[in-house]
C-alpha positions as CSV (number, residue, x, y, z in Angstrom):
1,M,100.3,63.4,79.2
2,P,101.0,63.7,82.9
3,A,100.5,67.0,84.7
4,K,103.9,68.9,85.5
5,K,105.1,69.4,89.0
6,T,105.0,72.7,90.1
7,K,107.8,73.6,92.8
8,S,107.1,74.9,96.1
9,K,108.1,78.5,97.0
10,K,108.9,77.4,100.3
11,D,112.6,77.1,101.0
12,K,114.0,74.2,103.3
13,I,115.7,74.4,106.8
14,P,119.2,74.7,106.2
15,A,121.0,71.4,106.6
16,K,123.7,72.9,109.1
17,V,121.0,73.7,111.6
18,K,119.3,70.6,111.3
19,A,122.7,68.7,111.3
20,Y,123.6,71.1,114.4
21,L,120.7,70.3,116.5
22,D,120.4,66.6,115.7
23,K,124.2,66.0,116.8
24,A,123.5,68.2,120.1
25,G,120.7,65.5,121.1
26,I,118.4,68.6,122.3
27,K,114.8,68.1,122.3
28,H,113.5,70.4,119.6
29,E,110.2,70.8,117.1
30,I,110.6,72.3,113.6
31,L,107.8,74.6,112.7
32,E,106.9,75.0,109.0
33,H,104.7,78.2,108.3
34,K,104.2,80.8,105.3
35,T,107.0,83.1,104.8
36,V,107.7,85.4,107.3
37,Y,110.3,88.3,107.5
38,T,109.9,89.6,111.2
39,A,109.4,88.2,114.7
40,I,106.1,89.8,115.0
41,D,104.9,88.2,111.6
42,A,106.1,85.0,113.1
43,A,104.0,85.5,116.1
44,N,101.0,86.2,114.1
45,T,101.6,83.3,111.7
46,L,102.2,80.7,114.5
47,N,99.5,82.3,116.7
48,K,102.1,82.4,119.5
49,K,102.5,85.2,122.3
50,F,104.9,88.0,121.3
51,S,107.0,86.7,124.3
52,E,107.1,83.3,123.1
53,I,109.0,84.6,119.9
54,A,112.8,85.3,120.0
55,K,113.9,88.4,117.9
56,S,117.5,87.6,116.6
57,L,119.5,91.2,115.9
58,I,123.3,91.2,114.9
59,V,124.9,94.2,116.9
60,K,128.6,95.9,116.3
61,A,129.9,96.7,119.5
62,D,133.0,98.9,118.7
63,K,134.6,96.4,116.3
64,D,133.0,93.1,117.6
65,Y,130.0,91.5,116.3
66,Y,127.2,89.8,118.7
67,L,124.4,87.8,118.2
68,I,121.6,89.2,120.8
69,L,118.1,87.4,121.5
70,L,115.2,89.3,123.1
71,P,111.4,88.9,123.0
72,A,109.3,90.2,120.0
73,D,107.6,93.0,121.5
74,Y,111.1,94.2,123.1
75,N,113.5,96.9,121.6
76,L,117.3,96.9,122.3
77,E,118.5,99.6,124.8
78,P,122.0,100.5,123.5
79,E,123.0,101.8,126.9
80,K,121.9,98.7,128.7
81,L,123.7,96.5,126.3
82,K,127.1,98.6,126.9
83,K,126.8,97.6,130.4
84,A,125.9,93.9,129.7
85,L,129.0,93.6,127.4
86,A,131.1,95.3,129.7
87,K,130.4,93.0,132.0
88,G,130.8,90.1,130.0
89,G,134.4,91.4,128.2
90,N,135.6,93.0,131.0
91,K,136.0,96.1,128.6
92,E,134.3,99.4,128.3
93,V,132.3,99.7,125.3
94,K,132.0,102.9,123.4
95,T,129.6,102.7,120.5
96,I,126.8,100.0,119.6
97,K,125.6,99.7,116.2
98,I,123.0,97.7,114.2
99,P,124.5,97.2,110.9
100,G,122.4,96.8,107.9
101,E,121.8,93.5,106.2
102,K,124.1,93.9,103.2
103,I,127.0,94.3,105.8
104,V,126.0,91.7,108.2
105,D,125.6,89.2,105.0
106,K,129.1,90.3,103.8
107,A,130.7,89.9,107.3
108,L,129.4,86.7,108.3
109,K,129.4,85.4,104.6
110,I,125.8,84.3,104.6
111,K,122.7,84.8,102.1
112,A,119.9,87.3,102.8
113,G,117.7,86.2,105.3
114,A,120.0,83.5,106.2
115,L,120.6,84.6,109.7
116,S,119.7,81.7,112.4
117,A,119.4,82.4,116.3
118,F,122.1,79.9,116.5
119,G,125.6,82.0,117.2
120,N,127.9,79.0,117.3
121,L,126.9,78.3,113.7
122,H,128.0,82.0,112.7
123,K,131.0,82.1,115.3
124,L,129.3,84.7,117.0
125,P,129.0,85.3,120.9
126,V,125.2,85.0,122.2
127,I,123.5,87.4,124.6
128,V,120.0,86.5,125.9
129,D,117.6,88.8,127.5
130,K,116.5,87.7,130.8
131,K,112.9,88.6,129.8
132,L,113.3,86.0,127.1
133,A,114.9,83.3,129.7
134,Q,111.6,83.9,132.1
135,I,109.3,81.6,129.7
136,N,109.4,77.8,129.2
137,K,109.7,77.5,125.4
138,A,110.5,80.1,122.6
139,V,110.4,80.0,119.0
140,F,113.9,80.6,117.3
141,S,114.8,81.4,113.7
142,S,116.7,78.5,111.9
143,G,117.8,80.8,109.0
144,S,114.7,79.8,106.9
145,L,111.9,82.1,105.9
146,N,109.5,79.3,106.1
147,H,110.9,77.3,109.1
148,S,111.6,77.7,112.6
149,V,112.6,75.8,115.6
150,E,110.6,75.8,118.9
151,M,112.8,74.5,122.1
152,A,113.3,75.1,125.8
153,V,115.0,78.3,126.5
154,K,117.2,76.6,129.0
155,D,118.4,74.2,126.6
156,F,119.1,76.8,123.9
157,V,121.1,79.0,126.7
158,K,123.2,76.1,127.5
159,L,123.5,75.0,123.8
160,E,124.9,78.6,122.8
161,N,126.8,79.2,126.2
162,A,124.8,82.5,126.1
163,I,125.2,85.5,128.5
164,L,121.9,86.1,130.3
165,D,121.4,90.2,130.7
166,N,118.5,92.8,130.8
167,F,119.1,95.0,127.7
168,G,115.3,95.3,126.1
169,V,112.9,97.7,126.6
170,K,108.9,96.7,125.8
171,K,107.4,98.5,122.7
172,K,104.0,99.2,121.9
173,I,102.7,97.1,119.1
174,K,99.3,98.3,117.5
175,I,97.3,95.1,116.7
176,E,95.0,96.0,113.3
177,K,91.5,94.9,113.6
178,A,89.5,93.4,110.8
179,P,87.0,95.9,109.5
180,V,83.2,95.4,110.3
181,K,81.0,94.8,107.7
182,K,77.8,97.2,107.7
183,K,74.6,95.1,107.2
184,T,72.9,96.4,104.1
185,K,69.2,96.6,103.8
186,K,67.5,94.6,101.0
187,A,65.5,96.5,98.6
188,G,61.4,96.0,98.3
189,K,61.5,94.5,101.9
190,T,60.4,96.7,104.7
191,H,60.4,95.5,108.1
192,K,58.1,96.7,110.4
193,K,58.5,97.0,114.2
194,P,56.6,94.8,116.7
195,L,53.9,96.8,118.4
196,S,54.4,97.1,122.2
197,K,51.7,96.3,124.7
198,T,51.2,99.8,125.6
199,T,51.0,100.8,121.9
200,K,48.5,97.9,121.0
201,S,46.1,98.7,124.1
202,K,45.9,102.6,122.6
203,K,45.0,101.5,119.4
204,V,42.2,99.1,120.6
205,T,40.7,101.8,123.0
206,K,40.9,104.5,119.8
207,N,39.1,101.9,117.9
208,K,36.4,101.4,120.7
209,K,35.9,105.3,121.2
210,V,35.5,105.5,117.1
211,T,32.9,102.8,117.1
212,K,31.0,103.9,120.1
213,A,30.8,107.5,118.7
214,G,29.9,106.2,115.2
215,S,26.9,104.2,117.0
216,N,25.6,107.4,118.8
217,K,25.7,109.3,115.4
218,K,23.5,106.7,113.7
219,A,21.3,106.5,116.8
220,T,20.6,110.3,116.9
221,Q,20.2,109.9,112.9
222,V,17.6,107.5,113.4
223,S,15.5,109.5,116.4
224,T,15.7,112.6,114.2
225,N,14.3,110.8,110.9
226,S,11.6,109.1,112.9
227,K,8.9,110.9,113.1
228,K,6.2,110.1,115.9
229,P,2.6,109.3,114.2
230,V,0.1,112.4,114.7
231,T,-3.5,111.2,116.4
232,T,-6.1,113.5,115.8
233,K,-9.1,113.6,118.4
234,K,-12.4,113.7,116.9
235,R,-14.6,116.6,118.4
236,K,-17.9,116.2,120.1
237,K,-20.5,117.3,118.5
């Protein structure tokens, strides 16, 4: 019997996003990767700099929703965003909130984790931090946990008719280092340290002294033990 085919757990890039990019005719690359849930995960998985990953956030300013993008290693500064929104909309913004995932899914009528960086598909105005616009290419969310879209930032800004402003603050990210394995000594084997030239010479001189002392003792023993023959002179009559 033929072996059963197992379904891959990886999801597909949303058809709407693919069709949207193909219709726009903008040069882009779809990157397939393991499941990621955050922009930091995406950076580590794709071996990219944090500044090259666009973090997508839904923000509620008073009663209106906005899609904002900033580098993965930046956090949102609400007061700065208020000023940026006031410039774009010519009205004062009183409160800035980041709604929970369930509220976002319900408001935008999307499935959990299906938020992409392309605000036009969600009928949302897009605001991009200027720090992200300083790099040539960036990786954007496609609305799939296993796929991302890499494209020129200037093309993304043009496509989304995005507003550019400063509203992010850089955050410190701790990079966990892999633990260093300690070398264990194997039982039954002893490693002798190699002798230096000075210690070798000392040992040689000691041995020489011992041999000399030994030979002297033997010589004294021989001299004490050996008796000279006694010669007797005959008396003259």
